[in-house]
VOTORLO-153912 format. One line per field, with one value per residue (C-alpha): residue number from 1; residue in one letter; x, y, z. Coordinates in nm, 3 decimals, always signed. Layout:
VOTORLO-153912
lolum NUM; ... $
zalo a; ... $
px X; ... $
py Y; ... $
pz Z; ... $
This chain:
VOTORLO-153912
lolum 1; 2; 3; 4; 5; 6; 7; 8; 9; 10; 11; 12; 13; 14; 15; 16; 17; 18; 19; 20; 21; 22; 23; 24; 25; 26; 27; 28; 29; 30; 31; 32; 33; 34; 35; 36; 37; 38; 39; 40; 41; 42; 43; 44; 45; 46; 47; 48; 49; 50; 51; 52; 53; 54; 55; 56; 57; 58; 59; 60; 61; 62; 63; 64; 65; 66; 67; 68; 69; 70; 71; 72; 73; 74; 75; 76; 77; 78; 79; 80; 81; 82; 83; 84; 85; 86; 87; 88; 89; 90; 91; 92; 93; 94; 95; 96; 97; 98; 99; 100; 101; 102; 103; 104; 105; 106; 107; 108; 109; 110; 111; 112; 113; 114; 115; 116; 117; 118; 119; 120; 121; 122; 123; 124; 125; 126; 127; 128; 129; 130; 131; 132; 133; 134; 135; 136; 137; 138; 139; 140; 141; 142; 143; 144; 145; 146; 147; 148; 149; 150; 151; 152; 153; 154; 155; 156; 157; 158; 159; 160; 161; 162; 163; 164; 165; 166; 167; 168; 169; 170; 171; 172; 173; 174; 175; 176; 177; 178; 179; 180; 181; 182; 183; 184; 185; 186; 187; 188; 189; 190; 191; 192; 193; 194; 195; 196; 197; 198; 199; 200; 201; 202; 203; 204; 205; 206; 207; 208; 209; 210; 211; 212; 213; 214; 215; 216; 217; 218; 219; 220; 221; 222; 223; 224; 225; 226; 227; 228; 229; 230; 231; 232; 233; 234; 235; 236; 237; 238; 239; 240; 241; 242; 243; 244; 245; 246; 247; 248; 249; 250; 251; 252; 253; 254; 255; 256; 257; 258; 259; 260; 261; 262; 263; 264; 265; 266; 267; 268; 269; 270; 271; 272; 273; 274; 275; 276; 277; 278; 279; 280; 281; 282; 283; 284; 285; 286; 287; 288; 289 $
zalo x; x; x; x; x; x; x; x; x; x; x; x; x; x; x; x; x; x; x; x; x; x; x; x; x; x; x; x; x; x; x; x; x; x; x; x; x; x; x; x; x; x; x; x; x; x; x; x; x; x; x; x; x; x; x; x; x; x; x; x; x; x; x; x; x; x; x; x; x; x; x; x; x; x; x; x; x; x; x; x; x; x; x; x; x; x; x; x; x; x; x; x; x; x; x; x; x; x; x; x; x; x; x; x; x; x; x; x; x; x; x; x; x; x; x; x; x; x; x; x; x; x; x; x; x; x; x; x; x; x; x; x; x; x; x; x; x; x; x; x; x; x; x; x; x; x; x; x; x; x; x; x; x; x; x; x; x; x; x; x; x; x; x; x; x; x; x; x; x; x; x; x; x; x; x; x; x; x; x; x; x; x; x; x; x; x; x; x; x; x; x; x; x; x; x; x; x; x; x; x; x; x; x; x; x; x; x; x; x; x; x; x; x; x; x; x; x; x; x; x; x; x; x; x; x; x; x; x; x; x; x; x; x; x; x; x; x; x; x; x; x; x; x; x; x; x; x; x; x; x; x; x; x; x; x; x; x; x; x; x; x; x; x; x; x; x; x; x; x; x; x; x; x; x; x; x; x; x; x; x; x; x; x; x; x; x; x; x; x $
px -0.014; +0.242; +0.173; +0.213; +0.496; +0.220; +0.354; +0.193; +0.289; +0.659; +0.607; +0.487; +0.785; +1.012; +0.851; +0.851; +1.198; +1.362; +1.187; +1.303; +1.658; +1.605; +1.550; +1.826; +1.558; +1.650; +1.427; +1.393; +1.217; +0.966; +0.925; +0.866; +0.629; +0.420; +0.431; +0.588; +0.996; +1.230; +1.188; +0.797; +0.958; +1.233; +0.900; +0.706; +0.949; +1.026; +0.679; +0.634; +0.383; +0.064; -0.013; -0.325; -0.500; -0.409; -0.054; +0.033; -0.101; +0.134; +0.418; +0.314; +0.338; +0.652; +0.823; +0.652; +0.474; +0.227; +0.010; +0.003; +0.296; +0.095; -0.225; -0.006; +0.137; -0.212; -0.381; -0.078; -0.184; -0.560; -0.439; -0.175; -0.396; -0.637; -0.677; -0.488; -0.662; -0.698; -0.555; -0.176; -0.168; -0.378; -0.294; -0.027; -0.176; -0.512; -0.351; -0.023; -0.086; +0.107; +0.242; +0.543; +0.690; +0.592; +0.744; +1.061; +1.084; +1.068; +1.368; +1.561; +1.477; +1.622; +1.884; +1.909; +1.699; +1.663; +1.520; +1.375; +1.254; +1.109; +1.190; +1.314; +1.622; +1.496; +1.404; +1.776; +2.003; +1.786; +1.970; +1.795; +1.757; +1.609; +1.372; +1.281; +1.228; +1.001; +0.791; +0.712; +0.594; +0.326; -0.058; -0.212; -0.025; -0.192; +0.106; +0.465; +0.449; +0.346; +0.635; +0.864; +0.759; +0.792; +1.095; +1.236; +1.105; +1.274; +1.642; +1.518; +1.470; +1.802; +1.987; +1.840; +1.939; +2.300; +2.424; +2.456; +2.751; +2.669; +2.569; +2.282; +2.340; +2.123; +2.111; +1.913; +1.851; +1.698; +1.646; +1.866; +1.552; +1.554; +1.881; +1.754; +1.754; +1.613; +1.800; +1.669; +1.753; +2.112; +2.204; +1.967; +2.096; +2.459; +2.403; +2.188; +2.502; +2.755; +2.596; +2.526; +2.918; +3.010; +2.759; +2.944; +3.276; +3.148; +2.914; +3.082; +2.781; +2.584; +2.555; +2.412; +2.308; +2.082; +1.928; +1.763; +1.424; +1.222; +1.234; +1.101; +1.334; +1.235; +1.026; +0.904; +0.867; +0.611; +0.615; +0.844; +0.919; +1.114; +1.160; +1.345; +1.495; +1.587; +1.859; +1.818; +1.879; +1.536; +1.322; +1.071; +0.823; +0.770; +0.653; +0.492; +0.442; +0.103; +0.085; -0.112; -0.211; -0.040; +0.145; +0.068; +0.255; +0.350; +0.449; +0.357; +0.652; +0.531; +0.482; +0.752; +0.967; +0.813; +0.919; +1.258; +1.305; +1.159; +1.426; +1.709; +1.611; +1.672; +1.995; +2.116; +1.973; +2.157; +2.503; +2.696; +2.847; +3.153; +2.990; +2.711; +3.013; +3.139; +2.834; +2.759; +3.074; +2.961; +2.669; +2.809; +3.040; +2.793; +2.589; +2.835; +2.940 $
py -0.848; -1.096; -1.483; -1.735; -2.002; -2.291; -2.643; -2.678; -2.308; -2.441; -2.759; -2.580; -2.322; -2.632; -2.824; -2.542; -2.437; -2.771; -2.836; -2.434; -2.565; -2.894; -2.704; -2.434; -2.161; -1.849; -1.658; -1.362; -1.582; -1.688; -1.313; -1.181; -1.465; -1.356; -0.995; -0.970; -0.828; -1.116; -1.052; -1.218; -1.479; -1.592; -1.483; -1.779; -2.028; -1.981; -2.010; -1.697; -1.529; -1.693; -1.778; -1.778; -2.038; -1.834; -1.780; -2.132; -2.264; -1.973; -2.085; -2.505; -2.432; -2.247; -2.520; -2.767; -2.963; -3.184; -3.493; -3.655; -3.467; -3.130; -3.268; -3.319; -2.953; -2.850; -3.006; -2.885; -2.527; -2.550; -2.643; -2.392; -2.130; -2.196; -2.007; -2.131; -2.351; -2.240; -2.492; -2.570; -2.909; -3.169; -3.418; -3.362; -3.612; -3.439; -3.181; -3.330; -3.688; -3.908; -3.775; -4.008; -3.884; -3.527; -3.577; -3.750; -3.455; -3.179; -3.389; -3.352; -3.004; -2.955; -2.829; -2.941; -3.241; -3.271; -3.586; -3.801; -4.146; -4.301; -4.710; -4.696; -4.632; -4.311; -4.392; -4.237; -4.458; -4.764; -5.112; -5.303; -5.605; -5.402; -5.270; -5.573; -5.712; -5.381; -5.431; -5.803; -5.765; -5.490; -5.625; -5.374; -5.460; -5.667; -5.827; -5.880; -5.631; -5.372; -5.465; -5.405; -5.108; -4.971; -5.098; -4.961; -4.627; -4.590; -4.699; -4.436; -4.177; -4.261; -4.231; -3.896; -3.785; -3.909; -3.960; -3.591; -3.374; -3.109; -3.329; -3.197; -3.152; -3.472; -3.437; -3.757; -3.909; -4.239; -4.423; -4.776; -4.975; -4.941; -5.124; -5.394; -5.762; -6.119; -6.409; -6.436; -6.114; -6.098; -6.037; -5.805; -5.569; -5.632; -5.559; -5.245; -5.170; -5.196; -4.961; -4.700; -4.700; -4.660; -4.374; -4.210; -4.247; -4.141; -3.838; -3.616; -3.380; -3.639; -3.646; -4.003; -3.982; -4.259; -4.196; -4.371; -4.455; -4.343; -4.149; -3.817; -3.606; -3.727; -3.406; -3.748; -4.036; -4.197; -4.015; -3.906; -3.564; -3.447; -3.095; -2.947; -2.649; -2.539; -2.308; -2.112; -2.145; -2.234; -2.538; -2.420; -2.700; -3.022; -3.386; -3.622; -3.943; -4.124; -4.509; -4.545; -4.334; -4.001; -3.760; -3.431; -3.133; -2.798; -2.450; -2.202; -2.048; -2.102; -2.450; -2.487; -2.344; -2.545; -2.868; -2.762; -2.710; -3.035; -3.205; -3.020; -3.123; -3.506; -3.449; -3.270; -3.615; -3.840; -3.946; -3.750; -3.826; -3.996; -4.137; -4.277; -4.445; -4.603; -4.754; -4.885; -5.077; -5.225; -5.337; -5.492; -5.670; -5.816; -5.946; -6.054; -6.278 $
pz +6.343; +6.270; +6.139; +6.398; +6.312; +6.356; +6.274; +5.933; +5.791; +5.887; +5.707; +5.398; +5.401; +5.417; +5.139; +4.889; +4.995; +4.914; +4.580; +4.537; +4.584; +4.425; +4.075; +4.097; +4.157; +4.372; +4.613; +4.357; +4.103; +4.377; +4.441; +4.139; +4.023; +4.325; +4.326; +4.610; +4.761; +4.832; +5.205; +5.199; +5.046; +5.287; +5.492; +5.375; +5.357; +5.723; +5.793; +5.898; +5.691; +5.561; +5.174; +4.988; +4.821; +4.465; +4.592; +4.680; +4.303; +4.159; +4.329; +4.276; +3.899; +3.914; +4.092; +3.867; +4.159; +4.008; +4.113; +4.479; +4.563; +4.472; +4.652; +4.964; +4.994; +4.877; +5.177; +5.391; +5.253; +5.366; +5.741; +5.710; +5.598; +5.904; +6.248; +6.521; +6.739; +7.101; +7.251; +7.227; +7.201; +6.971; +6.792; +6.516; +6.274; +6.232; +6.089; +5.885; +5.786; +5.711; +6.056; +6.113; +5.801; +5.875; +6.235; +6.038; +5.816; +6.097; +6.266; +5.956; +5.946; +6.293; +6.394; +6.767; +6.923; +7.300; +7.358; +7.683; +7.723; +8.020; +7.976; +7.612; +7.406; +7.224; +6.829; +6.661; +6.891; +6.864; +6.707; +6.487; +6.727; +7.001; +6.722; +6.624; +6.997; +7.057; +6.755; +6.801; +7.145; +7.011; +6.969; +6.715; +6.418; +6.189; +5.944; +5.936; +5.649; +5.879; +6.106; +5.828; +5.693; +6.054; +6.101; +5.778; +5.871; +6.171; +6.012; +5.738; +6.022; +6.181; +5.874; +5.821; +6.148; +6.239; +5.834; +5.765; +5.607; +5.848; +6.191; +6.369; +6.758; +6.996; +7.376; +7.484; +7.810; +7.878; +8.171; +8.259; +8.282; +7.918; +7.910; +8.120; +7.971; +8.082; +7.966; +7.644; +7.585; +7.630; +7.291; +7.162; +7.478; +7.411; +6.997; +7.189; +7.411; +7.095; +6.892; +7.139; +7.260; +6.867; +6.857; +7.134; +6.949; +6.587; +6.676; +6.902; +6.826; +7.045; +7.427; +7.568; +7.931; +8.149; +8.472; +8.718; +8.644; +8.952; +9.240; +9.350; +9.187; +8.865; +8.674; +8.395; +8.525; +8.361; +8.003; +7.695; +7.536; +7.236; +7.168; +6.851; +6.763; +6.399; +6.391; +6.720; +7.073; +7.167; +7.134; +6.891; +6.885; +7.101; +7.060; +7.350; +7.260; +7.460; +7.417; +7.182; +6.856; +6.747; +6.944; +7.071; +6.982; +7.182; +7.011; +7.244; +7.409; +7.771; +7.736; +7.538; +7.845; +8.069; +7.874; +7.802; +8.217; +8.240; +7.988; +8.137; +8.531; +8.362; +8.224; +8.560; +8.731; +8.481; +8.469; +8.259; +7.940; +8.031; +8.365; +8.102; +7.930; +8.210; +8.268; +7.923; +7.900; +8.259; +8.152; +7.820; +8.010; +8.240; +7.972; +7.787; +8.031 $
């Protein structure tokens, strides 16, 4: 029976592979240490094989992983060995603390990101002022230090997704109310609009589309979603953020196919990329006047 590629197994394989490459080691060295063949190591690094606790300890010794990093990877290994729960959807933070860092790692690893967001510009496209405005309105943050930390984290996510030698493909749809601005917010929104136009011009692998927020044809008027692909044509995992708390993730094929159909439907309903550019420029003229 084939091993299911759960999120913890994919994450574990990615971390082991990145550490191996950083040390300049090849997969044959891992295979020799484990008494396995290279094909089995490839499966381990892709998340398609389960590692026993002893095997993981052997690899960590070989890769010279110590201290907190070793504890973190060992914890992921425990989740990776666990049987997959019956429910396909569950808070990923229970499995992969700290949750935000895990999602950022998955975004970095993905070759293709699909994202739909109602009422807000998605994180990869947010300008600094837009981020600051979002967090200044949140009631559950306890200190300015936490707000600053979260903004820096979002900026780091953007860097890891956008500023790569081999750019990944992003297809992003968000609703037009994400760009609404009152008299006191026009400067913030002008910065955001310029930021979006700059991304469009400098990143040909990123498509941005705007759609109307409501309507009987919108398949997802009240909930966002992000789907990730990893060097394949189909999404392999999806995240759905709630109002508060950790996102849920989906990895079973039927649910992924359904969510991908929903995403494609939002693209069909949205303005195309060229029309979106014209829309953004018109809003910039409106707010800048």
